[in-house]
Backbone as CSV, one residue per row, in Angstrom:
resi,resn,N_x,N_y,N_z,CA_x,CA_y,CA_z,C_x,C_y,C_z
1,MET,-76.067,-5.383,-41.797,-77.123,-4.925,-42.715,-77.145,-5.775,-43.983
2,LYS,-75.974,-6.363,-44.286,-75.871,-7.175,-45.498,-76.795,-8.380,-45.443
3,SER,-76.896,-9.004,-44.235,-77.716,-10.213,-44.109,-79.188,-9.932,-44.368
4,ILE,-79.683,-8.804,-43.806,-81.103,-8.503,-44.006,-81.371,-8.081,-45.435
5,THR,-80.379,-7.423,-46.087,-80.532,-7.049,-47.491,-80.678,-8.287,-48.362
6,CYS,-79.855,-9.289,-48.069,-79.936,-10.560,-48.804,-81.281,-11.231,-48.568
7,ALA,-81.746,-11.164,-47.320,-83.030,-11.789,-46.986,-84.165,-11.131,-47.747
8,VAL,-84.131,-9.784,-47.792,-85.175,-9.048,-48.525,-85.126,-9.392,-50.003
9,ALA,-83.903,-9.492,-50.542,-83.748,-9.836,-51.960,-84.309,-11.220,-52.243
10,CYS,-84.041,-12.156,-51.341,-84.557,-13.525,-51.497,-86.077,-13.528,-51.464
11,CYS,-86.649,-12.760,-50.524,-88.103,-12.690,-50.404,-88.729,-12.070,-51.644
12,PHE,-88.067,-11.031,-52.196,-88.585,-10.381,-53.405,-88.596,-11.360,-54.565
13,ALA,-87.503,-12.111,-54.706,-87.432,-13.111,-55.775,-88.489,-14.181,-55.573
14,PHE,-88.703,-14.535,-54.315,-89.683,-15.563,-53.972,-91.086,-15.096,-54.362
15,CYS,-91.406,-13.845,-54.014,-92.726,-13.289,-54.341,-92.916,-13.206,-55.844
16,SER,-91.859,-12.798,-56.549,-91.951,-12.646,-58.000,-92.199,-13.983,-58.668
17,THR,-91.588,-15.036,-58.103,-91.726,-16.375,-58.675,-93.130,-16.920,-58.485
18,PHE,-93.663,-16.748,-57.286,-94.929,-17.389,-56.973,-96.149,-16.510,-57.197
19,GLY,-95.936,-15.209,-57.384,-97.059,-14.332,-57.669,-97.981,-14.181,-56.481
20,GLN,-99.275,-14.158,-56.737,-100.231,-13.911,-55.675,-100.358,-15.121,-54.761
21,LEU,-100.888,-14.882,-53.582,-101.048,-15.946,-52.605,-102.090,-16.950,-53.099
22,PRO,-101.920,-18.225,-52.711,-102.857,-19.239,-53.195,-104.265,-19.017,-52.672
23,ALA,-105.243,-19.352,-53.500,-106.644,-19.282,-53.079,-106.944,-20.453,-52.144
24,THR,-108.014,-20.326,-51.385,-108.403,-21.405,-50.485,-108.997,-22.565,-51.289
25,PRO,-108.906,-23.792,-50.768,-109.402,-24.959,-51.503,-110.867,-24.868,-51.920
26,ASP,-111.713,-24.241,-51.074,-113.126,-24.131,-51.447,-113.318,-23.246,-52.667
27,LYS,-112.441,-22.241,-52.823,-112.520,-21.367,-53.996,-111.951,-22.069,-55.235
28,ILE,-110.910,-22.856,-55.046,-110.264,-23.542,-56.174,-111.146,-24.656,-56.726
29,TYR,-111.734,-25.449,-55.837,-112.426,-26.665,-56.269,-113.951,-26.568,-56.233
30,GLY,-114.490,-25.480,-55.680,-115.920,-25.242,-55.746,-116.785,-26.370,-55.212
31,ARG,-117.754,-26.805,-56.033,-118.704,-27.838,-55.604,-118.003,-29.139,-55.250
32,TYR,-116.931,-29.449,-55.948,-116.186,-30.673,-55.649,-115.645,-30.640,-54.222
33,PHE,-115.125,-29.494,-53.796,-114.635,-29.364,-52.418,-115.766,-29.658,-51.433
34,HIS,-116.909,-29.045,-51.655,-118.072,-29.254,-50.782,-118.455,-30.729,-50.742
35,ASP,-118.493,-31.362,-51.900,-118.923,-32.761,-51.966,-117.936,-33.699,-51.274
36,VAL,-116.647,-33.443,-51.431,-115.628,-34.276,-50.779,-115.771,-34.215,-49.265
37,GLN,-115.906,-32.998,-48.747,-115.979,-32.848,-47.298,-117.288,-33.405,-46.734
38,MET,-118.387,-33.185,-47.436,-119.671,-33.693,-46.954,-119.747,-35.213,-47.041
39,ALA,-119.042,-35.797,-48.012,-119.030,-37.257,-48.160,-118.056,-37.906,-47.189
40,ARG,-117.283,-37.087,-46.472,-116.282,-37.578,-45.519,-115.366,-38.616,-46.182
41,VAL,-114.855,-38.231,-47.332,-113.880,-39.079,-48.022,-112.710,-39.372,-47.098
42,TYR,-112.322,-38.363,-46.319,-111.303,-38.543,-45.276,-111.953,-38.260,-43.925
43,PRO,-111.667,-39.046,-42.897,-112.298,-38.831,-41.597,-111.899,-37.506,-40.948
44,ASP,-110.716,-36.991,-41.291,-110.248,-35.710,-40.765,-110.424,-34.655,-41.854
45,SER,-111.204,-33.619,-41.588,-111.492,-32.613,-42.617,-110.258,-31.818,-43.036
46,LYS,-109.177,-31.906,-42.269,-107.937,-31.216,-42.637,-107.178,-31.962,-43.731
47,THR,-107.454,-33.235,-43.903,-106.677,-34.045,-44.843,-106.823,-33.555,-46.279
48,PHE,-108.059,-33.391,-46.742,-108.250,-33.015,-48.146,-107.652,-31.650,-48.460
49,VAL,-107.814,-30.698,-47.550,-107.299,-29.355,-47.832,-105.770,-29.311,-47.833
50,ASP,-105.143,-30.372,-47.335,-103.681,-30.461,-47.365,-103.181,-31.383,-48.477
51,CYS,-104.090,-31.963,-49.248,-103.701,-32.851,-50.354,-103.012,-32.062,-51.467
52,LEU,-102.209,-32.778,-52.249,-101.563,-32.173,-53.409,-102.207,-32.709,-54.684
53,PRO,-102.660,-31.834,-55.567,-103.276,-32.290,-56.823,-102.231,-32.895,-57.749
54,LYS,-102.630,-33.933,-58.488,-101.714,-34.601,-59.417,-101.707,-33.939,-60.798
55,LYS,-102.672,-33.050,-61.025,-102.697,-32.290,-62.275,-103.342,-30.942,-62.010
56,ALA,-103.478,-30.137,-63.025,-103.994,-28.779,-62.844,-105.390,-28.805,-62.212
57,PRO,-105.627,-27.996,-61.198,-106.938,-27.966,-60.545,-108.101,-27.767,-61.506
58,ALA,-107.924,-26.937,-62.523,-109.005,-26.700,-63.486,-109.395,-27.991,-64.201
59,GLU,-108.410,-28.829,-64.495,-108.689,-30.120,-65.141,-109.462,-31.037,-64.203
60,ILE,-109.067,-31.041,-62.942,-109.748,-31.885,-61.954,-111.208,-31.469,-61.816
61,VAL,-111.437,-30.166,-61.717,-112.811,-29.656,-61.571,-113.643,-30.000,-62.797
62,ALA,-113.064,-29.849,-63.984,-113.790,-30.165,-65.226,-114.117,-31.655,-65.295
63,ASP,-113.159,-32.493,-64.941,-113.391,-33.942,-64.952,-114.467,-34.333,-63.953
64,TYR,-114.439,-33.693,-62.783,-115.437,-34.010,-61.765,-116.837,-33.644,-62.247
65,GLN,-116.952,-32.474,-62.828,-118.250,-32.026,-63.335,-118.774,-32.991,-64.389
66,LYS,-117.888,-33.424,-65.274,-118.297,-34.306,-66.371,-118.681,-35.693,-65.868
67,LEU,-117.851,-36.274,-65.000,-118.068,-37.650,-64.555,-119.176,-37.771,-63.512
68,SER,-119.234,-36.825,-62.578,-120.204,-36.932,-61.484,-121.631,-36.687,-61.936
69,THR,-121.805,-36.040,-63.096,-123.155,-35.751,-63.592,-123.571,-36.663,-64.745
70,ASN,-122.716,-37.622,-65.052,-123.013,-38.552,-66.157,-123.709,-39.795,-65.607
71,PRO,-124.999,-39.974,-65.892,-125.738,-41.121,-65.347,-125.224,-42.459,-65.873
72,ALA,-124.481,-42.442,-66.964,-123.962,-43.695,-67.527,-122.687,-44.149,-66.823
73,VAL,-122.148,-43.308,-65.962,-120.898,-43.621,-65.269,-121.185,-43.997,-63.824
74,ARG,-120.583,-45.107,-63.404,-120.689,-45.498,-61.990,-119.596,-44.738,-61.237
75,PHE,-119.990,-43.597,-60.676,-119.005,-42.663,-60.147,-118.782,-42.852,-58.648
76,SER,-117.504,-42.854,-58.249,-117.118,-42.915,-56.838,-116.267,-41.691,-56.522
77,ILE,-116.778,-40.824,-55.662,-116.019,-39.626,-55.321,-114.740,-39.976,-54.573
78,LYS,-114.770,-41.065,-53.804,-113.571,-41.496,-53.076,-112.488,-41.940,-54.056
79,LEU,-112.868,-42.774,-55.024,-111.909,-43.246,-56.012,-111.394,-42.089,-56.868
80,PHE,-112.285,-41.182,-57.247,-111.892,-40.027,-58.045,-110.848,-39.189,-57.295
81,THR,-111.077,-38.987,-56.006,-110.154,-38.192,-55.191,-108.802,-38.884,-55.070
82,GLU,-108.818,-40.178,-54.853,-107.558,-40.929,-54.732,-106.762,-40.908,-56.032
83,GLU,-107.475,-40.881,-57.164,-106.796,-40.872,-58.462,-106.223,-39.498,-58.813
84,ASN,-106.800,-38.450,-58.236,-106.412,-37.089,-58.626,-105.594,-36.327,-57.581
85,PHE,-105.464,-36.901,-56.387,-104.727,-36.209,-55.322,-103.777,-37.153,-54.600
86,THR,-102.707,-36.574,-54.105,-101.791,-37.298,-53.217,-102.090,-36.858,-51.799
87,ALA,-102.489,-37.807,-50.973,-102.821,-37.475,-49.589,-101.561,-37.079,-48.830
88,PRO,-101.677,-36.144,-47.889,-100.492,-35.726,-47.120,-99.968,-36.873,-46.276
89,ALA,-98.664,-36.962,-46.202,-98.028,-38.020,-45.413,-96.991,-37.403,-44.501
90,ASN,-96.860,-37.955,-43.325,-95.824,-37.489,-42.417,-94.507,-38.138,-42.822
91,PRO,-93.454,-37.343,-42.998,-92.165,-37.910,-43.413,-91.693,-38.994,-42.465
92,ALA,-91.233,-40.109,-43.032,-90.710,-41.194,-42.208,-89.365,-40.783,-41.638
93,SER,-89.252,-40.773,-40.331,-88.016,-40.310,-39.701,-87.188,-41.451,-39.120
94,GLY,-87.863,-42.541,-38.763,-87.152,-43.640,-38.119,-86.648,-43.263,-36.738
95,TYR,-87.188,-42.139,-36.218,-86.690,-41.659,-34.925,-87.278,-42.455,-33.775
96,SER,-86.445,-42.743,-32.779,-86.881,-43.427,-31.566,-86.279,-42.721,-30.363
97,ASN,-87.077,-42.556,-29.319,-86.578,-41.876,-28.124,-86.195,-42.841,-27.004
98,HIS,-86.099,-44.126,-27.335,-85.728,-45.119,-26.318,-84.314,-44.858,-25.817
99,ASP,-84.148,-44.995,-24.508,-82.824,-44.877,-23.868,-82.185,-43.511,-24.084
100,LYS,-82.993,-42.460,-24.176,-82.457,-41.112,-24.331,-83.020,-40.222,-23.233
101,ASP,-82.158,-39.376,-22.658,-82.684,-38.432,-21.676,-83.434,-37.319,-22.407
102,ILE,-84.153,-36.502,-21.647,-85.046,-35.524,-22.252,-84.289,-34.487,-23.085
103,VAL,-83.094,-34.081,-22.644,-82.322,-33.082,-23.378,-81.899,-33.621,-24.736
104,GLN,-81.389,-34.846,-24.746,-80.976,-35.459,-26.014,-82.185,-35.690,-26.921
105,HIS,-83.283,-36.114,-26.319,-84.515,-36.356,-27.083,-84.970,-35.092,-27.809
106,ILE,-85.015,-33.972,-27.089,-85.471,-32.718,-27.695,-84.502,-32.257,-28.767
107,LYS,-83.207,-32.329,-28.483,-82.205,-31.868,-29.444,-82.281,-32.656,-30.749
108,GLU,-82.471,-33.957,-30.657,-82.537,-34.781,-31.864,-83.871,-34.623,-32.584
109,LEU,-84.896,-34.240,-31.844,-86.224,-34.104,-32.441,-86.297,-32.927,-33.411
110,TRP,-85.421,-31.929,-33.249,-85.441,-30.793,-34.166,-85.242,-31.243,-35.618
111,THR,-84.393,-32.234,-35.833,-84.154,-32.695,-37.211,-85.380,-33.399,-37.776
112,VAL,-86.174,-34.001,-36.905,-87.397,-34.678,-37.346,-88.470,-33.659,-37.736
113,LEU,-88.527,-32.566,-36.997,-89.574,-31.558,-37.198,-89.166,-30.445,-38.157
114,LYS,-87.940,-30.454,-38.612,-87.465,-29.409,-39.510,-87.971,-29.627,-40.929
115,ARG,-88.410,-28.545,-41.573,-88.840,-28.585,-42.962,-87.989,-27.608,-43.769
116,GLU,-87.619,-28.020,-44.955,-86.813,-27.184,-45.833,-87.711,-26.149,-46.527
117,PRO,-87.114,-25.133,-47.166,-87.933,-24.137,-47.882,-88.921,-24.809,-48.829
118,ASP,-90.105,-24.236,-48.920,-91.183,-24.858,-49.686,-91.064,-24.607,-51.186
119,LYS,-91.637,-25.508,-51.944,-91.762,-25.333,-53.388,-93.226,-25.072,-53.718
120,TYR,-93.440,-24.173,-54.658,-94.803,-23.851,-55.056,-95.429,-25.016,-55.832
121,VAL,-96.654,-25.367,-55.467,-97.426,-26.382,-56.190,-98.796,-25.796,-56.495
122,GLU,-99.148,-25.719,-57.760,-100.450,-25.171,-58.139,-101.575,-25.997,-57.518
123,GLY,-102.497,-25.324,-56.867,-103.624,-26.014,-56.256,-103.390,-26.436,-54.825
124,SER,-102.165,-26.266,-54.325,-101.864,-26.607,-52.938,-102.290,-25.472,-52.024
125,SER,-102.710,-25.809,-50.809,-103.101,-24.785,-49.841,-101.888,-24.210,-49.108
126,LEU,-100.721,-24.811,-49.293,-99.538,-24.355,-48.577,-99.048,-23.014,-49.114
127,VAL,-98.832,-22.064,-48.214,-98.205,-20.795,-48.577,-96.697,-21.010,-48.459
128,PRO,-95.968,-21.037,-49.576,-94.546,-21.390,-49.525,-93.722,-20.386,-48.720
129,LEU,-92.800,-20.901,-47.928,-91.901,-20.069,-47.145,-90.476,-20.214,-47.670
130,PRO,-89.704,-19.126,-47.671,-88.385,-19.147,-48.303,-87.253,-19.712,-47.452
131,PHE,-87.511,-19.924,-46.147,-86.441,-20.404,-45.269,-86.901,-21.657,-44.511
132,PRO,-85.961,-22.490,-44.043,-86.330,-23.681,-43.251,-87.095,-23.284,-41.984
133,TYR,-87.912,-24.215,-41.469,-88.690,-23.932,-40.267,-89.038,-25.222,-39.542
134,ILE,-89.557,-25.078,-38.325,-89.941,-26.208,-37.488,-91.465,-26.295,-37.435
135,VAL,-92.009,-27.504,-37.628,-93.453,-27.727,-37.542,-93.783,-28.448,-36.239
136,PRO,-95.048,-28.408,-35.800,-95.420,-29.125,-34.583,-95.317,-30.644,-34.738
137,GLY,-95.577,-31.146,-35.949,-95.531,-32.595,-36.184,-96.911,-33.199,-36.294
138,GLY,-96.974,-34.479,-36.661,-98.252,-35.159,-36.838,-99.038,-34.557,-37.981
139,ARG,-100.320,-34.277,-37.758,-101.175,-33.718,-38.805,-100.915,-32.234,-39.035
140,PHE,-100.080,-31.631,-38.206,-99.759,-30.211,-38.350,-98.439,-30.086,-39.103
141,ARG,-98.568,-29.945,-40.422,-97.422,-30.011,-41.340,-96.944,-28.633,-41.774
142,GLU,-97.421,-27.585,-41.113,-97.096,-26.229,-41.468,-96.630,-25.487,-40.213
143,ILE,-96.117,-24.280,-40.411,-95.687,-23.482,-39.267,-96.903,-22.799,-38.654
144,TYR,-96.890,-22.611,-37.336,-97.964,-21.888,-36.651,-97.371,-20.693,-35.915
145,TYR,-98.182,-19.637,-35.811,-97.643,-18.356,-35.357,-97.142,-18.388,-33.915
146,TRP,-98.031,-18.221,-32.941,-97.515,-18.036,-31.581,-96.903,-19.305,-31.022
147,ASP,-97.315,-20.453,-31.529,-96.678,-21.709,-31.120,-95.167,-21.643,-31.358
148,SER,-94.797,-20.982,-32.471,-93.393,-20.959,-32.877,-92.513,-20.189,-31.894
149,TYR,-93.093,-19.260,-31.157,-92.292,-18.553,-30.150,-91.807,-19.538,-29.095
150,PHE,-92.706,-20.400,-28.649,-92.336,-21.372,-27.619,-91.388,-22.427,-28.191
151,THR,-91.563,-22.734,-29.471,-90.599,-23.601,-30.157,-89.214,-22.956,-30.144
152,MET,-89.184,-21.644,-30.394,-87.916,-20.927,-30.445,-87.229,-20.858,-29.082
153,LEU,-88.006,-20.859,-28.011,-87.402,-20.932,-26.678,-86.601,-22.223,-26.541
154,GLY,-87.174,-23.317,-27.055,-86.470,-24.599,-27.020,-85.269,-24.609,-27.938
155,LEU,-85.424,-23.986,-29.119,-84.298,-23.915,-30.060,-83.122,-23.141,-29.461
156,LYS,-83.426,-22.094,-28.718,-82.360,-21.315,-28.077,-81.612,-22.187,-27.069
157,GLU,-82.350,-22.942,-26.283,-81.713,-23.812,-25.290,-80.842,-24.869,-25.959
158,SER,-81.242,-25.286,-27.167,-80.480,-26.297,-27.905,-79.388,-25.671,-28.776
159,HIS,-79.248,-24.343,-28.698,-78.249,-23.604,-29.480,-78.466,-23.759,-30.990
160,GLU,-79.734,-23.849,-31.380,-80.093,-23.939,-32.798,-80.430,-22.532,-33.305
161,ILE,-79.432,-21.677,-33.355,-79.648,-20.257,-33.633,-80.018,-20.008,-35.096
162,THR,-79.416,-20.767,-36.005,-79.685,-20.542,-37.431,-81.151,-20.772,-37.764
163,ILE,-81.718,-21.856,-37.263,-83.128,-22.140,-37.560,-84.028,-21.131,-36.851
164,MET,-83.618,-20.657,-35.677,-84.362,-19.579,-35.007,-84.457,-18.357,-35.917
165,GLU,-83.309,-17.951,-36.456,-83.276,-16.774,-37.316,-84.087,-16.997,-38.586
166,ASN,-84.012,-18.198,-39.140,-84.775,-18.497,-40.347,-86.281,-18.398,-40.097
167,MET,-86.717,-18.810,-38.916,-88.143,-18.725,-38.598,-88.589,-17.275,-38.475
168,VAL,-87.755,-16.433,-37.870,-88.084,-15.011,-37.787,-88.154,-14.406,-39.191
169,LYS,-87.220,-14.798,-40.059,-87.233,-14.314,-41.441,-88.507,-14.752,-42.163
170,ASN,-88.953,-15.971,-41.908,-90.196,-16.443,-42.530,-91.395,-15.621,-42.080
171,PHE,-91.439,-15.292,-40.787,-92.560,-14.489,-40.293,-92.486,-13.064,-40.830
172,ALA,-91.274,-12.543,-40.971,-91.118,-11.219,-41.586,-91.600,-11.256,-43.029
173,TYR,-91.295,-12.346,-43.727,-91.746,-12.533,-45.111,-93.283,-12.539,-45.174
174,LEU,-93.931,-13.213,-44.220,-95.395,-13.260,-44.206,-95.984,-11.876,-43.946
175,ILE,-95.372,-11.119,-43.048,-95.847,-9.754,-42.801,-95.751,-8.925,-44.075
176,ASP,-94.653,-9.073,-44.800,-94.441,-8.289,-46.014,-95.342,-8.714,-47.161
177,THR,-95.722,-9.983,-47.225,-96.505,-10.473,-48.363,-97.998,-10.589,-48.070
178,VAL,-98.343,-11.002,-46.853,-99.751,-11.173,-46.489,-100.309,-9.897,-45.851
179,GLY,-99.432,-9.165,-45.158,-99.868,-7.972,-44.442,-99.937,-8.193,-42.948
180,HIS,-99.902,-9.464,-42.562,-99.872,-9.855,-41.151,-99.358,-11.286,-41.100
181,ILE,-99.148,-11.798,-39.900,-98.759,-13.209,-39.766,-100.024,-14.015,-39.545
182,PRO,-100.380,-14.874,-40.479,-101.604,-15.673,-40.306,-101.418,-16.769,-39.260
183,ASN,-102.495,-17.420,-38.952,-102.495,-18.528,-37.999,-101.432,-19.568,-38.375
184,GLY,-101.297,-19.847,-39.655,-100.292,-20.775,-40.166,-100.103,-20.518,-41.651
185,ASN,-99.102,-21.149,-42.248,-98.844,-20.876,-43.675,-99.658,-21.792,-44.596
186,ARG,-100.963,-21.676,-44.451,-101.937,-22.319,-45.333,-102.907,-21.251,-45.815
187,SER,-103.404,-21.418,-47.029,-104.330,-20.422,-47.570,-105.587,-20.295,-46.716
188,TYR,-106.018,-21.399,-46.094,-107.234,-21.340,-45.296,-107.002,-20.718,-43.915
189,TYR,-105.758,-20.333,-43.619,-105.457,-19.624,-42.375,-105.248,-18.119,-42.587
190,LEU,-105.255,-17.673,-43.820,-104.870,-16.290,-44.113,-105.827,-15.249,-43.542
191,SER,-107.050,-15.639,-43.257,-108.044,-14.671,-42.790,-107.979,-14.429,-41.287
192,ARG,-107.104,-15.140,-40.592,-107.017,-14.941,-39.144,-105.566,-15.075,-38.669
193,SER,-105.333,-14.586,-37.464,-103.997,-14.635,-36.900,-104.059,-15.276,-35.516
194,GLN,-103.005,-15.108,-34.758,-102.953,-15.557,-33.361,-102.379,-14.414,-32.534
195,PRO,-102.417,-14.509,-31.195,-101.836,-13.427,-30.392,-100.454,-13.044,-30.897
196,PRO,-100.223,-11.740,-31.141,-98.981,-11.309,-31.792,-97.727,-11.511,-30.934
197,PHE,-96.852,-12.380,-31.404,-95.622,-12.709,-30.688,-94.378,-12.360,-31.496
198,PHE,-94.539,-11.698,-32.643,-93.384,-11.432,-33.494,-92.327,-10.598,-32.772
199,ALA,-92.757,-9.575,-32.021,-91.799,-8.731,-31.302,-91.017,-9.554,-30.278
200,LEU,-91.687,-10.498,-29.626,-90.992,-11.356,-28.658,-90.002,-12.279,-29.365
201,MET,-90.350,-12.716,-30.567,-89.428,-13.544,-31.344,-88.171,-12.760,-31.707
202,VAL,-88.371,-11.526,-32.148,-87.236,-10.669,-32.492,-86.383,-10.415,-31.253
203,GLU,-87.043,-10.163,-30.134,-86.313,-9.940,-28.878,-85.504,-11.176,-28.491
204,LEU,-86.078,-12.350,-28.674,-85.389,-13.599,-28.348,-84.164,-13.785,-29.238
205,LEU,-84.321,-13.487,-30.527,-83.197,-13.597,-31.446,-82.120,-12.571,-31.105
206,ALA,-82.537,-11.370,-30.722,-81.580,-10.325,-30.351,-80.789,-10.705,-29.102
207,SER,-81.380,-11.514,-28.244,-80.686,-11.903,-27.013,-79.472,-12.779,-27.289
208,VAL,-79.414,-13.366,-28.488,-78.250,-14.200,-28.841,-77.427,-13.600,-29.982
209,LYS,-78.040,-12.690,-30.764,-77.313,-12.132,-31.910,-77.025,-10.637,-31.793
210,GLY,-77.534,-10.007,-30.740,-77.244,-8.598,-30.539,-78.366,-7.678,-30.997
211,ASP,-78.271,-6.418,-30.577,-79.346,-5.449,-30.807,-79.547,-5.082,-32.273
212,LYS,-78.588,-5.376,-33.122,-78.738,-5.078,-34.546,-79.966,-5.779,-35.136
213,VAL,-80.368,-6.878,-34.509,-81.543,-7.626,-34.954,-82.783,-6.729,-34.954
214,TYR,-82.894,-5.839,-33.967,-84.045,-4.948,-33.905,-84.104,-4.044,-35.134
215,LEU,-82.951,-3.556,-35.562,-82.902,-2.705,-36.747,-83.240,-3.498,-38.004
216,ASP,-82.748,-4.718,-38.074,-82.993,-5.554,-39.247,-84.482,-5.788,-39.472
217,PHE,-85.222,-5.994,-38.375,-86.639,-6.349,-38.500,-87.577,-5.207,-38.107
218,MET,-87.032,-3.992,-37.975,-87.870,-2.854,-37.594,-89.021,-2.609,-38.574
219,PRO,-88.801,-2.689,-39.904,-89.939,-2.463,-40.822,-91.106,-3.414,-40.566
220,GLU,-90.798,-4.681,-40.331,-91.869,-5.668,-40.099,-92.504,-5.484,-38.716
221,LEU,-91.703,-5.096,-37.731,-92.251,-4.804,-36.399,-93.269,-3.672,-36.484
222,GLU,-92.941,-2.649,-37.250,-93.841,-1.509,-37.401,-95.096,-1.887,-38.188
223,LYS,-94.926,-2.717,-39.218,-96.074,-3.137,-40.023,-97.048,-3.968,-39.195
224,GLU,-96.502,-4.877,-38.373,-97.408,-5.703,-37.574,-98.111,-4.861,-36.516
225,TYR,-97.396,-3.938,-35.928,-98.024,-3.047,-34.941,-99.171,-2.271,-35.585
226,ALA,-98.914,-1.745,-36.780,-99.949,-0.981,-37.486,-101.153,-1.861,-37.810
227,TYR,-100.893,-3.118,-38.178,-101.980,-4.047,-38.502,-102.893,-4.256,-37.294
228,TRP,-102.287,-4.517,-36.133,-103.095,-4.814,-34.948,-103.755,-3.566,-34.368
229,MET,-103.170,-2.392,-34.588,-103.722,-1.173,-34.012,-104.699,-0.466,-34.941
230,GLU,-104.853,-0.958,-36.166,-105.757,-0.327,-37.128,-107.182,-0.244,-36.569
231,GLY,-107.724,0.952,-36.549,-109.086,1.152,-36.050,-109.202,1.192,-34.540
232,GLY,-108.068,1.062,-33.853,-108.105,1.030,-32.390,-108.622,2.309,-31.764
233,ASP,-108.401,3.420,-32.433,-108.845,4.712,-31.891,-110.357,4.872,-31.944
234,LYS,-111.039,3.999,-32.659,-112.500,4.105,-32.786,-113.235,3.103,-31.884
235,LEU,-112.464,2.266,-31.182,-113.092,1.241,-30.334,-113.540,1.810,-29.003
236,LYS,-114.640,1.301,-28.509,-115.124,1.657,-27.195,-114.584,0.671,-26.164
237,PRO,-114.610,0.994,-24.877,-114.140,0.051,-23.854,-114.791,-1.317,-23.998
238,MET,-113.987,-2.364,-23.882,-114.407,-3.777,-23.968,-114.691,-4.226,-25.392
239,GLN,-114.449,-3.367,-26.379,-114.598,-3.778,-27.772,-113.252,-4.263,-28.300
240,ALA,-113.310,-5.134,-29.310,-112.090,-5.628,-29.951,-112.147,-5.341,-31.443
241,GLY,-110.974,-5.214,-32.055,-110.912,-4.981,-33.490,-110.501,-6.231,-34.219
242,LYS,-109.200,-6.418,-34.410,-108.695,-7.605,-35.091,-109.009,-8.834,-34.270
243,SER,-109.259,-9.960,-34.950,-109.518,-11.205,-34.246,-108.343,-12.133,-34.406
244,ALA,-107.912,-12.740,-33.326,-106.777,-13.667,-33.363,-107.275,-15.077,-33.533
């Protein structure tokens, strides 16, 4: 019980530090967000929403309004964006799978895909998580809900139990702070989820750490069940409530 108490305490401190969940980029940047995406400053529309601002978002919005509407200024939205944001980059790993069998390849790949606990950045779309986690890789730099269950199956085979438990703790944290597990830990994913796999994750963790795991995560199991079943008694046959 001590471990889950510590986890709850860490999550409480985390929530207190970061306050409310981050707003979506379209709400933060307004017309500038619309103009960036419509101008296709980046060929992938996910790039800008994952960028990190170099200064306070309010300053960026004010500067954009002033410069973009000034006929005396030769304004470039691409240059303005490059000057005010750091584009997301995939961490250089130097990893190579040459001359490795599949088991060794997968085991070593966990270190490449592992991310440490997040730090809050004003204006970032990332919802910070308090424990390390595994990402899919490439342009997917955040954790994803049901994908992570299948990731955890691989982690179990590789005997990576600590990171398995940390991922379950992160999802429990999201249930406690967001009210459900979103599609991923980005502000633009908060309005939707994926097929609920949290109970299967807890079951998988319990298969290696014992039945006490069920008690540790029972509050979050009940909260997620309540979230998905809300309004279910009013649905007619073939109707759906929550959308995944």
